[in-house]
N, C-alpha and C positions, 0 to 999 in steps of 0.2 A: 203532284202522285207523285206519291217514292216509289222507286223501284228497290228495292232487296232481292237479291239473292240469295239463298246458302246450300252450297255446295255440303250431302247428305253425303254420298258415296264417291269413292275413287278407284280405279282398275287397269291394268295393262291391255287391248286388246295386240292377239299374235298373230299373224295368218294362221289362214287354217292349215295349209300346205306351208310344208319348211320348203324353205331358197335351195334350189338345188345349188351343189359347189362350184360349176363356173358360173353363176351368176353374184357370188357372193363377196365382190368388190365391184362397186358401180361408181365412174367414175363420173367427176362434177364434169361440166362444159368449163370452156372462158364466159362464153354467158352467168350462168351459172355463179363463176369466183365473183363476179365485179359486181353481181346484183344485189341491196341492200340486204341486211339481217337482220331483218323484220318476219312479219305473219301475217300472209295474207286472209283476211276477215270475212266469213259471208256466216248470215244468222237467217234459218229459214222459219217464218209462224205457219202453224199448222193449227185452226180452228178446235179439229177435231169433231165436228155437229153428230153425234149418236150413242153408242154404249164404245167405248174403248177402254182397255185393260193398258193401263202403265205399263206394267210389268213384263207383257205381253211383248207392247211395243220395244220398252229398251231392250228385251230379249232378242228383240227383230233386227233392231240395229246392230248387237252389238256381231249378231251369227253376220248379220251380211257384210259389215267391218272388217270383222276375220278373212271372210272368204274373197274382200276387195284388196284389201292388205296383198293375196300371192298373187296378184295381176302388178299393185303398184306396189312392191314389195320394198323399194327403195326407201319408202315413206313408215316402215316399219324399223329400218339399220338405226344409224349412231353415224355422226361426222368426223372421220375421223381427223384428217385432214384438211385443209382448203380446196384440196384435189379427190379427196376419194372418199368411199361411204362401205363403212362395212355393216353389208345388206344379214345381218345374222339375226333378226326375226324377234328382236325385243321388244318390240310392240308399240302400238302407240296408243295416246291417252286416254284412256274415256271416262268420263262422270255426268253422275247425275245430280241436280238441285233443283232446291226447291222457290217459287217464288210465293214471295207475300202474299198472304191472304187480300189485302188489299186492295192488290194491282193486279187488274184483268188484263188476260193478251190484248183485247179488244181497248182499253186504255193506253197501250203500249204502242198499237198501229194507228192513233189517233193524233198523238203525242208523240213522236218518236225519236228520244232526243241521243244523239250518239254517246253519251259519256255512260246513260246508263246501255244503252245498245252493247258497249264491252262487257258488262256484267254478265252477257248470254255466251260469251266468250273462255272457251277452259285458259287460256294465259295471256297475260301481256300481253299485248302487242309489239314493243320497240324494241324490246329483248328475246331472243333464240332461247329456246330451254333443249336440254340434251335430244327433246322430242320434234323428228319434223312435221307432225302429225297430230293433232286433239281436237277429241271433239265433246263436247256437252248439252245432253238433252236436260233441260229444265222445263219442271209442269208448274201451270199454273193451277191453280187448287179452283178456280171457277172452271176448269174446262179448255183447252189447247197446250198444246209446248212449244217451245221453239228451240230448235236443232242451231249450235251455235258452232262452226267449223272454222278450225286456224291450221294452215301452210307453211310453213317455211318458204320464202322467197329466195333462197338459196338450193330452193330443188325445182320450183315452179312460178311460170307466170300465171297471168290470169286465167286463159283460155287451157292451163294444163289442171288446175285446178277444179275448170267447171269440167271438162273433161271425167275427168277426178266422184266429183258429184254422178253426172251421170250414166257411170257403170256401177253406182254403190248401188243408186237408186235400183236400175234394173237388175243387179245381182236380189234387192229385198223384193223385189217386183217377181223374183222365180223363173227372171230371162236368160238365166245363165245354167237352167235346167240340163241334167247331162240326155243327152241323145237328141234332143231339138239343136242343132246347128243354126239353125233360120233365127234364132230367137236369143242367142247366144251375143251378151257385151260386143260393143270392141275393144280389143286390148291396146294395153297403150305402149308404145311404139318407142326409146328408149336411144334414138341417133343423136343427141346434142353435142355430149361430150364427141364420135366422129365428126361432126360437119366444123365443130368449135372447140378445136381441142384444150385441153387448158394450160395455162403458161404457172410458170416457174414465182415469175410476179408478176400481177395481171398486171400490176401499173397502176393502180388506182381506186383507193374505198369508199363504195357508191353509199355507205352507210355510218356517211361521219355527219351528216346532214338531219341524220334521224333524231329526233327530239318532242320531248312529254310538254314542249312550253308552246301550243298548238292550240285554237281553237279553231272546231269543226262545228258546222252546222252546216244540215241540210235547208236543200232549197228542192223547190217544187216546180215544173213547170211544164203546164199543161198542152196540148198538141197545137192549141188555136193560138199561143203565145209565144211557142215556137216558127211556128207557121206564121206569122206575121213580121219576125225577124228575117226568118227566109226570104220573105217579097221582099222587104226592106232593100236587103243585100243583093237581091235580083233587079236593083233598079240599076246597081252602078252598070250591070251590062250593057245596059243600052248604047248601042253602036256597034257591039261588037258581034253582028250578026246574029244568026240564032243560033248556031249549032257550038252548043255549053252544055257543061254537063252542068243540072241545076245545085246550090249549093244543099249537101247534106245538116241531116239535123244537129249531130256531132260541130262538122262544120259551123254553123251559125250560132250556135249558142258558146260554142269554143269564142269566135269573135266577140259576140253581145259581152262573156263576162272580163272576157281584156279586155276589155272598152269602159265596162265601170269599174274596172280593178282598179287599172289607168288616171281615169277622172278622180277617182275617191281615194288615192294614194298622191295623184299627185305634187302635192303642197310638203309632201316630205323630201322633193326632190327642191335641189337649188336650183333657179330658175338663169340663173345667168351659167349651169354646165350643162357639156352635152347628157342628153337622155337615151341610154339603148337598153331597150325589153327587149328579150328573145321567148317568144310563145317554145312551146315543147311539148311533140303527142309522144307518149310508147305507141309503136307499132306492132301489129303482128308480121312474123317474116316470112309463116308455112308459107301464105300463099304467093309469097314476092323473091320464091325461088323459082329458078328454068331446068328442070319442074318441078311443081310445088312440091312440097311436103305434106304430109299426109297432116290431116288437122289432128289426127290422133299423135301426132311426134309429144313427146311429153319433154316438159323442164324449163327453162329460162331462155325459149324460143323467138325474142323479141326485142326490138330495141330501140330508139326515139331519133324524131324528124325532129327543124330545128326551122325556126323561122324568127328575123331579128328585124323589128319594128324602131322607127323613132318616138314613137305614139300618138303621132300627128296622122296616122291614115286613116279612112272611113273602112266600113265595113268589108266591102267588096275588094277593096283592098288588102285588107290583112287576113280573109280568105283564100284571096290570092295566092298570098305567098304563105300560108298554110299550105297548099294542094304541091307549091313549088317543095316544100320543103319533104311533102310523101314517096313525091318522083323520084328524091336523090336517094331515097332508100328503094335503091336498085341493084342489081347484080353487080356491078361493079363496085359497087358501095359493101356486097356482102361479100365479094372473094379477101375484101380487106381486111373485114371482122375478124373470116375463118385463117388469116394470115396472126390474127389475136394486136390486130388494129383496129382502129377505132377514128376513121377520118374525119368523120363530122364532131365527133365528142372531142378530137384534138381542134375540129374550127371554132369551136365556140369558147372553150379554154383559152385560146390566143386571142382571140376576139374582146375576151373580157378585160382582159390582162392586158390589153394593149386600149383601150377605153378607160381602165383605172390610174392606165403608165400617162393619160392625155388629161388628167384629173375628171374625169366624166364619170358617169354614175348609170349603173346596172343593175336590172331589176326582173326578174323571172318567174314565168307562172309556167306550172306544168301539168298536162289533161291525161287523164286515164278512159279508155270507156270499154265498161260490160254490155254497151246497146247491140243488143241484135244475140248476142246469148242468149242458149235458154235455159236459164232460170226459175223461170215458172215448171220448167217439164218435172221438178225433183220432186217425184210422185213414188212417194215408198212403200206404198199399196195403204194407205189413208186417204191419196185423193193429193192432188195441186195444192200449193201455199199459198195462206192467205195473202203473205205477203215478205219477199227478199229485203233483207239489208245491207248495207257496210256495217259501217261502226266509226270510231274517232281515227283519225287521219294519223299519222306518223312523221309531214313534212309539214311543214310550212310551206306557201307558197302552192299546193298542188289542189286539183280538184279533180273528183271522180266520178262517173256520170254513169246510171243505174238507167234502165227502163223503168219506166211507172210500169203498176199489172193491166190495167187498162189506158185501151185509148193508145194514143202515138206521144204522150208527152214521157220528159225525164229528171229522174232525182239527179240533184247537182249535192255531192258533198263537198264544199270549199273548208280549205283549211289557212289560216290566214295566224297571223301575229294580233295580240288582241286589240290593238289600236286599229290595226288595217281589217279588221273583219265591223268593228265598230261606224268605220268611215265606209264602207261596200254596204251595209246596211241603214246607212242614215241617206245613201244616191237615190235619188227621188226617182229616177230613170230606170235601177233596178228594180225598185220595191214595188212599182206599176209592172213588173210584166212577172214577179216570182207573182204565181196561184197564195189566194187566200189563205192561210196558217200553214202555208207554205215551209214557213224560215222555222227550225227548231235547233236548237244549242246542247 
């Protein structure tokens, strides 16, 4: 099945109410400055069983988008410097596209190829345009739609993107009706630059590793497979006493994918040289403050945890060190980040330099998770999505987790170099754990 998407209209959606003069200049935070300059993608698929008028749907999307932009006014602005956004109400990009008649929505969901999923998005992901926000309505001739969303990572982390969607769909459903205060959607809180003041020189460019030379594949791990991994790693706790927090799904699957990545790529490294592996996880900082920040705090309010390995550790030890890395993202660390310092990042850079000076070899695998976020609550008024997807990744050695719609499974989007992906897919332990038909390129 070949997916072809033809854009049939483009327009700019402006906020329904003008942004007040005192909000005209939005300051980017230090964490915004040091976030990679690419788009965060989400695609929401809807079956639309029954009688639905596409013109009415498009008008509803545009009207609600205009209204939500009044609340999320920086997303209708333009970046002027690496510190400042002009909230000029210039608007967001909105396009309508038609999917080729031979491609049905059910075909895409059954055989979702990350490269094809990019066709449902308004922008190329690896390079920002003038628009912080873009939406594309994709129409399947056989029925159903896909709404592709791109939000600049310079403005928002994953939770902020989902916060935006939650407010947007609430407005679309009429939950912002005047006079009904109990049904008004939560408003974003723009506090990031106050907490993490911008710097004249952020110190490093997180966009340097963005690449189009990445092979992205989607692998599905069902609940039983994840439970088996968790149980296996729990066995390592024997003798440690009965009081411990059970390995989470994300911890277990991270450790498993890391172990198979190490096994599959071991022959790339010289056996006589020291090997150092680093596992990085994106961490939501909001609940780690004392007192915690509101979950409606908008911006890049996330950082990374780090764990280092030799490649010989068992699953339990990998999980233990990953947890230690999470614990180090504490208030002491956050105070340093607020001062414009990233002690953990500095440490990992120093460690990498030290390894290379000794003639060793360093390999890194990065994880980010949208699990437990309410992606499937995205009901614009015509029902919950049939499926929610990511798309191709912009980095090598990156793994993105999303919840499967049903059960307790996880979809993993993995980005590797071509030859590394081929080795991972030849790994028997990895293939035994992936659900049938769960690997898509």
